[in-house]
C-alpha positions as CSV (number, residue, x, y, z in Angstrom):
1,X,21.6,-19.9,-1.6
2,X,20.5,-19.6,-5.2
3,X,21.6,-22.2,-7.4
4,X,23.7,-22.4,-10.7
5,X,21.7,-22.1,-14.1
6,X,19.0,-19.6,-12.4
7,X,18.9,-16.3,-13.8
8,X,17.3,-12.6,-12.6
9,X,15.3,-10.9,-14.9
10,X,12.9,-8.3,-15.3
11,X,9.0,-9.7,-15.7
12,X,6.4,-8.7,-17.8
13,X,2.6,-9.1,-17.0
14,X,2.2,-12.1,-19.1
15,X,4.5,-13.8,-16.7
16,X,2.6,-13.3,-13.4
17,X,-0.2,-15.6,-14.3
18,X,2.4,-18.6,-14.2
19,X,3.0,-18.3,-10.5
20,X,-0.5,-17.1,-9.2
21,X,-1.4,-20.8,-9.0
22,X,1.3,-21.1,-5.9
23,X,-0.6,-18.9,-3.7
24,X,-4.2,-20.3,-3.6
25,X,-5.5,-16.6,-2.7
26,X,-3.7,-15.0,-5.2
27,X,-4.9,-17.3,-7.7
28,X,-8.7,-17.2,-7.0
29,X,-8.5,-13.6,-7.1
30,X,-6.3,-13.6,-10.3
31,X,-9.5,-15.9,-11.6
32,X,-12.1,-13.6,-11.3
33,X,-9.7,-10.5,-12.5
34,X,-11.0,-8.7,-15.6
35,X,-7.8,-6.7,-16.3
36,X,-4.8,-8.8,-17.1
37,X,-2.3,-6.3,-16.3
38,X,-3.6,-6.7,-12.4
39,X,-3.2,-10.4,-12.5
40,X,-1.2,-10.9,-9.3
41,X,-0.8,-7.3,-7.9
42,X,-4.5,-6.0,-7.2
43,X,-3.7,-2.4,-7.0
44,X,-0.4,-2.6,-8.8
45,X,-1.5,-1.4,-12.1
46,X,-2.3,2.1,-10.9
47,X,1.2,3.1,-10.5
48,X,4.5,1.9,-12.3
49,X,5.8,-1.4,-10.7
50,X,8.9,-3.1,-11.6
51,X,8.5,-7.2,-11.3
52,X,11.6,-9.7,-11.0
53,X,11.6,-13.2,-11.8
54,X,13.9,-15.9,-11.4
55,X,14.2,-18.5,-14.4
56,X,15.7,-21.9,-14.7
57,X,17.7,-23.1,-17.7
58,X,14.6,-24.4,-19.6
59,X,13.1,-20.4,-19.2
60,X,10.3,-21.5,-16.5
61,X,9.8,-18.8,-14.0
62,X,10.5,-20.0,-10.5
63,X,9.4,-16.8,-8.2
64,X,8.3,-13.5,-8.9
65,X,8.5,-10.3,-7.0
66,X,7.1,-6.7,-7.9
67,X,8.4,-3.3,-6.4
68,X,5.7,-0.2,-6.8
69,X,8.0,2.8,-8.1
70,X,7.1,6.6,-6.1
71,X,5.0,8.4,-8.4
72,X,3.1,11.5,-8.4
73,X,-0.6,10.0,-9.0
74,X,-3.1,11.1,-11.5
75,X,-6.7,11.7,-10.1
76,X,-7.6,8.6,-11.7
77,X,-5.2,6.7,-10.5
78,X,-5.6,7.6,-6.9
79,X,-9.4,6.7,-7.6
80,X,-8.0,3.0,-8.7
81,X,-6.0,2.9,-5.2
82,X,-9.2,3.9,-3.3
83,X,-11.5,1.3,-4.9
84,X,-11.4,-2.3,-5.4
85,X,-9.4,-4.2,-7.8
86,X,-10.9,-5.0,-11.4
87,X,-13.0,-7.8,-10.4
88,X,-15.7,-9.9,-12.8
89,X,-19.3,-9.7,-11.5
90,X,-19.6,-12.9,-10.8
91,X,-16.9,-13.0,-7.9
92,X,-17.9,-15.2,-4.9
93,X,-19.3,-12.8,-2.2
94,X,-16.6,-14.1,0.6
95,X,-14.0,-13.6,-1.5
96,X,-15.1,-9.9,-2.5
97,X,-15.6,-9.6,1.5
98,X,-12.1,-10.7,1.9
99,X,-10.8,-8.4,-0.6
100,X,-12.5,-5.3,0.7
101,X,-11.6,-6.3,4.3
102,X,-8.1,-6.7,3.5
103,X,-7.3,-3.7,1.3
104,X,-9.1,-1.5,3.7
105,X,-7.2,-2.6,6.5
106,X,-3.6,-2.8,4.7
107,X,-4.2,0.8,3.4
108,X,-5.1,2.0,6.8
109,X,-1.9,0.6,8.4
110,X,-0.1,1.8,5.6
111,X,-1.1,5.4,5.9
112,X,-0.9,5.2,9.9
113,X,2.9,4.2,9.5
114,X,3.7,7.1,7.3
115,X,3.8,5.6,3.9
116,X,3.1,8.2,0.5
117,X,3.2,6.6,-2.7
118,X,5.0,9.7,-3.9
119,X,7.9,9.2,-2.1
120,X,8.2,5.5,-1.1
121,X,9.0,2.4,-2.7
122,X,6.0,-0.4,-1.9
123,X,6.9,-4.3,-2.4
124,X,4.2,-5.6,-4.2
125,X,4.7,-9.3,-3.1
126,X,6.5,-12.4,-3.9
127,X,5.4,-15.7,-5.1
128,X,7.5,-18.8,-5.0
129,X,7.0,-22.3,-6.6
130,X,6.6,-24.5,-3.4
131,X,9.4,-26.9,-5.0
132,X,11.8,-24.2,-5.3
133,X,11.6,-22.1,-1.8
134,X,14.0,-22.0,0.8
135,X,16.8,-22.0,-2.1
136,X,17.3,-18.5,-1.8
137,X,15.5,-17.2,-4.7
138,X,13.1,-15.0,-2.6
139,X,16.4,-13.2,-1.5
140,X,17.6,-12.4,-4.7
141,X,14.1,-10.7,-5.3
142,X,14.5,-9.0,-2.1
143,X,17.9,-7.6,-2.7
144,X,17.4,-6.6,-6.4
145,X,14.1,-4.5,-5.2
146,X,16.7,-3.0,-2.3
147,X,19.5,-2.0,-5.0
148,X,16.8,-0.2,-7.0
149,X,15.5,1.8,-4.1
150,X,18.8,2.2,-2.7
151,X,19.8,3.5,-6.0
152,X,17.2,6.2,-5.5
153,X,17.7,6.9,-2.1
154,X,14.0,5.9,-1.2
155,X,12.5,3.7,1.5
156,X,10.7,0.8,0.9
157,X,7.4,-0.5,2.8
158,X,6.5,-4.5,2.4
159,X,3.8,-6.6,3.8
160,X,5.2,-10.0,4.5
161,X,4.0,-13.3,6.3
162,X,5.5,-14.3,9.8
163,X,7.5,-17.1,7.9
164,X,9.2,-14.4,5.8
165,X,9.9,-11.8,8.4
166,X,13.8,-13.0,9.1
167,X,14.4,-12.6,5.4
168,X,12.9,-9.0,5.3
169,X,14.9,-7.8,8.6
170,X,17.8,-9.9,7.5
171,X,18.0,-7.7,4.6
172,X,17.3,-4.4,6.4
173,X,13.6,-4.1,7.0
174,X,11.9,-3.5,10.3
175,X,8.9,-4.7,11.5
176,X,6.0,-1.7,11.9
177,X,3.0,-3.5,12.7
178,X,1.5,-6.9,12.6
179,X,-2.2,-7.2,11.2
180,X,-4.3,-9.9,12.1
181,X,-6.2,-11.6,9.0
182,X,-9.4,-13.8,10.2
183,X,-9.2,-15.9,7.1
184,X,-11.6,-18.4,8.3
185,X,-14.2,-15.9,8.7
186,X,-13.9,-15.4,4.9
187,X,-14.2,-19.3,4.3
188,X,-10.1,-19.4,3.4
189,X,-7.1,-21.3,4.5
190,X,-4.0,-18.8,5.4
191,X,-1.6,-17.1,7.5
192,X,-3.3,-15.2,10.7
193,X,-1.0,-12.5,10.0
194,X,0.6,-9.8,7.6
195,X,3.5,-7.7,8.7
196,X,4.5,-4.6,7.8
């Protein structure tokens, strides 16, 4: 479990760039984003998000994780969710194709499984410094997000990698679907599945 000298805090968007480098796909996408508010969360700024971070005694952010808050969306927010994240025009073509594929498949999967952004919370992912993995920090963030959702009495959807499935199941989540992600087809390395 998490060690002494670490604390859980609410993060701000400026904190997120610090941790993007620990996830190569996030780092690559983040380097092409024009809107810094979206860094680390490709669609996150279209709706309210709470982002939590764990920091060490020196203030270094070790992991962070976001929680999309259920809300009624304006027409412009709905349009933002339907499109691509704000990316620079010089994004590599393979990365653009990957982003389109992933977001299209993921959104279809969400809707098929009953997700409604006006009624459900949505985990926005967790990024952890590799030197601090397997120390309970991801669990701290999952539990904090669950506390927020439980207090509101609304369920949470999450996408996760196979390596994180046990953590989420231990914290009350159920596997709804597996999504195959053909990273190699897009010239990238990564896990072959994302779980919902």
